[in-house]
N, C-alpha and C positions, 0 to 999 in steps of 0.2 A: 684641549676642550678639557675640562676637570671634572665632575663628576657625574652619574647616572643615579636617579634615585629610582628605587623599586618600594613596594609598600610597605616590607620590612628590613628591608635594607638600602645601603646605598652601596654604592661603587664608581672608587675614585680611580679615574683612566689617565691621568698624566704622563705616566712613563710606562706602558704596557703598550709596544707596538701593535697590537691588535683591540680594537676599541670594544665596547659592548655592542654582539651584533644578534639579529636574527636568529643566528645558529648558535647562537651562546646559549639564547633563551628554550628554544624548541628543545633541543638534546636533553635534559636537565627536567623538562617540564614534560616530556613524553616516556622517558624509561622508565621501565620497567624497576620495583622496586622490592628485593628479596625482604624476607620476613627477618624481623628483627629479635627473635624468640631465643636466640642460641648466643649469650655473652653478647657480646660489643660487634654490631655491624661495622665490616669494615671496608671502606668506599679508598677508589685510588682514582685521582682527573688527573692525565697526561697531558700537560702542556697548558698548564691552566689559566695562563694571561692575567689579566685582574680578576679570577676567580670565579667568578658572578655563575658558573656551572658549577662551583664546589657549593657555594651560596644558594641556591636555589634547590639541591640536593638536600642540603641541612636545612632548610627551610619546609621541604615535604617531609624527609624522615623525623622532623621534629615535633611533626603533628601526628606520627605513629608511636604505639609504645614500645619500648626496647630505646637500650642505649648506642652508639654510632661514631666513629671516629670517621672524619676524612681527610687522609692525606695528597696535596697537591703537589704537583714538581712541574716545573719550568726549566729548560733551558738557559731562558735568559734568566740572567740576576736582577734588570730593574722589577721585569713584571713578577717573578717569586717573592720579591719585596714589597710589592706595591699590592700582591694578593694577599700576603702575612697582614698588611697595614688594615685591607677592608676586612680581612676575617675578625680580626682584634677589634674593629670597632661595632661585629654585628652581635644578634644576640646568643650565637652560638658560638662565640670565641672559643670555648674551650674546649671544641669538638673537631677546630679545624686546625690544620697544621699545610705552611707554604714552606719548600725545601727548591733550593736555588740548584737542581741535579737535572741530567737526561736520564730518560727512560735506561740507556744501555749501561749508565753511572750506578744506578737504582739496582739494576739487577747483579752486576758484579757484588755491589756491595752486602747485597741478602746471599749470595752466592759463598762468598768468603766466609759472612758470618755464622761457624758453625755450630757456632754454643747455643746460639737461643734460636735457633732454627730459623728457615723461610716462611718470609710473612704471607699470608694468603690474606687476598682480596672475594668479597661477594658480587663487587660490583665495581668493575673499572671502565670508565668515562673518558672517551676525548676526542675534541675536537681537533681533528689532526694538520698537519700541513700536510697539502694535496699537490702540488705546482710540481712536476718533470722535468720538463725540458722546455718551459716557458719562459720568457724574458724575465730577470731578476732584479727586482728593484734597486735602487740606488742606495737605500737602508739597506744594512746588513741584519741588522735585528728584525727588520721587516722579512726581509730572504727566511729568516731562521723561522719565522713564527707561519710563512706560508707555503715555503719548497721543503720538498723533503728531502732535502740533501743531506740533512743531519737525523734523519729519524724517516728511513725506508720503510714501506708497508713489511718488511722481512724484519726489520730489529723492532717494529710496533708489534707485531703479530707473535715473534718468539721472547718475546718481554712479556707480553698478557697471556702465554699460554703459563709460564713458570708461576707467575704470581695471582693466577686467577682461580680459586676453588673449584673443585670439582662440578658442583654445582651451579659455580657463579656465571654473572651474565658479564659481558662486553659490550658495551655500547659505542657508535662513531658518529657522529654526522658528517657527509661527503656529497660535494659536487657530483647529481647522479652519472655521469661521465665516467666517475671513476668507483661508483658504487659496486658493479660488476665485476672489478679487478680485484678491488680487495674481498668480496664472497667470495672467487675463484680461488684466488692466492691463502684465504683463510681456511681451505681445505688441504694442502696441504701442512696445516700447524695442527689438525686435528680441532678446527672450530667451524661451526657451522652456522649458518645462519637460519634464524628461528623466526625472526619479527621483522619487517620492513615496512617503513613507511616512506610511499612518495609525498613529495610535497611540490605543489603550485602554486606559485603564488595567485595566479588568477585561473577561474572557472576559462575552462577548453584549451589552455596551453598547457604545454609539456612541461614535466616535472624538473625543478632546480634542484632540490634536492633529495636524499634519500637518509633518513632516520633508519640504523641498523643496528640488530641486537642478534650478539652471538652465544652461543653455549659450546660446552664441550661435548654434548649428547648426540652424536650422531642418529638418533632417532628420532632428536625432536622433530615436529611438523614446521615448515615456517607458512606463519600467517602475513597476510600482506594487507595493506593496509593505505589509505589516501588521504591526504589532509588540503585541502582547496584553503587559503589565506584569506583573500579577496573576493567580492562579488563585482566590485569599481574601482578599480586602480587605487586602493588606499583609503576613501571611502569608507566605505562597507566591506565589514567582514566576515567572513562566515560565525556561526554559532557554535561549529567544530573549533576553530581557533579561537574564538573568543574565550569556550571555557576550559583548554588548553591554556593557556598564558595568563588569564583573570586575575590568579590569584599572586600573579607577579606586577606587571608593570602598572604603573600611576595612571598612565592612560586609559582613559575610557575609550571602547571599544564602540563605534555604530555596529551595527550587526543587521541581518536579512536571510532571509531563507537562503540554505545552501545551493548551490547549480555545479552540479556535474559537468 
């Protein structure tokens, strides 16, 4: 699989273990963007893969006022290099960076670099590996991308708490059966779910994915949402889904009225 073309950028995906998928488009299209009125808005993308999440966020931020910088990291060297290439070929090349490093290594690096102070981010996003005890892929790279053996929720959350600004947002996309586990575990790290969207492929079916935002504000009330993507299996799409992703995909979606 060569490249995936969006309206304002393209994503080469020949080297990354994980290719462009719906999760990687939904999260950056849905997440709340902090205001960029205080200097440079800093964003961290954990486990960037092809870099598509960073690219969509860069597109959205470029349409707002203010400066921004998106730092993307990945434990897979080939993925990090491919994301770097995708960034360099995008309209926002000067505002995007990709580094081959794990979150744990990044945290250690930041903690040891006492001279310049700890880098903090207003927005941290991740499409994290989520399989725990399931059958692993014969490909070690796919195992790293899909299984949380190298990035368990505990390491993800402890790293986020350290790197997230006091008023920052941490957002993830997860299978629905993993969402409650992350939400409950996050409480132990002082992160509180403040916005949750349950995503259904078809109306009338159970939700398959959850988009979740966390903050450090324990008094923040939880806003719950629902998104139905399709009305008739891949033929008709809801207006809500079209509105959410329409600025990115080249594909024209046939839509009809929503049905709960």
